[in-house]
C-alpha positions in Angstrom: 2.2 -4.0 -15.6 -0.6 -2.2 -13.8 0.7 1.1 -12.9 4.1 1.4 -14.4 2.5 4.3 -17.0 1.5 7.7 -15.5 -1.7 9.2 -16.4 -0.2 11.8 -19.0 -3.2 14.3 -18.3 -2.5 14.4 -14.7 1.1 15.5 -15.2 3.6 18.4 -16.3 7.0 18.3 -17.5 8.1 20.6 -14.4 11.1 18.8 -13.1 11.7 19.0 -9.2 14.9 17.4 -7.9 14.2 15.1 -5.0 17.1 13.0 -3.6 18.7 12.0 -6.6 15.6 11.8 -9.0 13.7 14.3 -10.7 9.9 14.5 -10.0 7.5 16.2 -11.7 4.3 18.0 -10.5 1.0 17.3 -11.3 -0.8 20.0 -12.8 -4.4 19.1 -12.3 -5.3 20.9 -9.2 -8.0 18.3 -8.4 -5.8 15.2 -7.9 -5.3 13.7 -4.6 -3.2 11.2 -3.3 -5.2 8.5 -3.8 -7.4 9.4 -6.7 -7.3 11.1 -10.3 -9.4 14.7 -10.7 -12.9 13.7 -10.7 -11.8 9.8 -10.0 -12.9 9.5 -6.8 -13.6 5.5 -6.2 -13.2 5.2 -9.7 -9.8 6.1 -10.9 -7.2 5.6 -8.4 -3.9 7.0 -8.6 -1.2 4.6 -9.8 1.7 3.8 -7.9 4.3 5.1 -10.0 2.6 8.5 -10.1 2.2 8.3 -6.1 5.9 8.4 -6.1 7.1 10.2 -9.2 4.5 13.1 -9.5 4.0 15.3 -6.2 0.9 17.0 -5.6 1.4 20.9 -4.7 -1.7 20.3 -2.1 0.0 17.0 0.0 3.0 14.5 0.0 1.7 10.7 -0.7 3.1 7.6 -0.1 1.8 4.1 -1.3 0.4 2.0 1.8 0.6 -2.1 2.6 -1.9 -2.9 -0.1 -0.4 -0.7 -3.1 -3.1 2.4 -2.6 -1.8 5.8 -2.7 -2.6 7.6 0.3 -2.0 11.0 2.0 1.7 11.3 4.5 -1.1 11.9 7.3 -2.0 8.3 7.0 1.5 7.4 6.9 2.3 9.3 9.9 -0.8 8.0 11.7 1.1 4.3 10.9 4.8 5.8 12.6 2.6 7.0 15.7 1.3 3.7 16.2 3.1 1.1 14.6 3.6 -1.3 17.7 -0.3 -2.1 16.7 0.4 -3.1 13.2 1.3 -7.1 12.5 3.1 -8.2 10.8 4.9 -4.6 10.5 3.4 -3.1 6.9 5.5 -1.1 4.3 4.8 2.1 3.2 6.6 3.9 0.1 6.5 7.5 0.8 7.4 9.7 -2.0 9.8 11.4 -0.4 12.1 8.7 0.1 11.2 6.4 -3.1 10.8 6.8 -6.7 9.0 4.1 -8.3 10.7 2.1 -11.5 10.0 2.9 -15.3 7.9 -0.2 -17.1 11.3 -0.5 -18.6 13.3 -1.4 -15.8 15.2 -5.0 -16.2 14.9 -6.0 -12.4 11.1 -4.8 -11.9 10.5 -6.5 -15.1 11.5 -9.9 -14.1 9.7 -9.4 -10.6 6.8 -8.0 -12.0 6.4 -11.3 -14.5 7.2 -13.3 -11.5 4.3 -11.6 -9.2 2.2 -12.2 -12.1 2.6 -15.9 -12.5 2.5 -16.7 -9.3 -0.8 -14.5 -8.8 -2.7 -16.3 -11.8 -1.8 -19.7 -10.4 -2.5 -18.5 -6.4 -4.5 -15.2 -6.6 -1.6 -13.7 -4.4 1.8 -12.1 -5.7 3.7 -14.4 -3.4 5.9 -13.6 -0.7 8.3 -11.1 -2.1 6.2 -7.5 -1.5 8.3 -5.5 -3.3 11.9 -5.3 -5.7 14.8 -2.4 -5.7 15.6 -1.8 -9.2 18.3 -0.3 -11.1 19.1 2.9 -9.5 17.3 2.4 -6.5 14.1 3.1 -7.8 11.3 0.7 -6.3 8.3 -1.9 -8.0 5.6 -2.8 -5.3 3.7 -6.2 -5.8 0.5 -5.3 -4.8 0.8 -2.6 -7.7 1.4 -5.1 -10.3 -0.8 -7.8 -9.9 -4.2 -7.3 -12.3 -6.5 -6.8 -9.5 -4.8 -3.6 -8.0 -7.3 -1.0 -9.5 -10.2 -3.0 -7.7 -8.3 -4.1 -4.2 -7.7 -0.2 -3.9 -11.4 1.1 -4.7 -12.5 -1.6 -2.3 -9.9 -0.6 0.1 -10.9 2.9 0.3 -14.6 3.0 -0.6 -16.3 -0.2 -0.2 -15.8 -1.2 3.1 -16.7 2.9 4.9 -12.9 3.6 5.3 -12.4 0.4 7.2 -9.7 -1.1 4.6 -7.3 1.5 5.1 -3.6 0.7 6.5 -4.0 2.2 9.8 -7.6 0.7 10.3 -6.8 -2.8 9.1 -3.7 -2.6 11.5 -6.0 -1.7 14.6 -8.8 -4.3 13.4 -6.0 -6.9 13.2 -4.9 -5.6 17.2 -8.7 -5.7 17.7 -8.5 -9.7 16.9 -5.5 -10.5 18.0 -6.2 -8.8 21.6 -9.8 -11.0 21.8 -8.0 -14.1 20.6 -5.7 -14.0 23.5 -8.5 -13.3 25.8 -10.8 -15.9 24.7 -7.6 -18.1 25.0 -6.9 -17.4 29.0 -10.6 -17.7 29.6 -10.4 -21.5 28.0 -7.3 -22.0 30.1 -8.9 -20.9 32.9 -12.0 -22.9 32.8 -10.0 -26.1 31.7 -7.8 -25.7 35.3 -11.1 -25.1 37.0 -12.6 -28.2 35.1 -9.3 -30.5 36.1 -9.0 -29.1 39.7 -13.1 -29.7 40.3 -12.2 -33.6 38.8 -9.8 -34.1 41.7 
């Protein structure tokens, strides 16, 4: 599994009770939601650490592509979600915990996602599973190209691959498509009217 193990250098044993689960707090002040200390564009934080290891400087969420992002990005998504099609799923650390590697439900889901990924290049239709005791495991976090996808989304496209920007880009494409469709319909109407 791509992200079920924690980066032990980034965590401490300090427990914090959030909801029904104990979460540890990162002992590395250099960690951000997206990157481990000194790992920008090379070492993205795993989904397990994103949801289970709290930062002293920020709250985090897993975005629709499996990247760990700041809650400010999630809040921007919430404020503008009518622009996003289809509705994208974020997993804020304040509401979710990531399942351990030995969770039987998530192990089954992960096996299916990796089988689908091997044959199609996609995890399939199911984007997440709810494991034992309400924890989650996320398809985009468990497929083999997870790390490359996060790095490409966050680093290689001038920040245009973030969840908020991807949704805006999709909204722009839909708007342009509608205008082109209306223009073609008007042109056809005039052409039909002119033939008579």
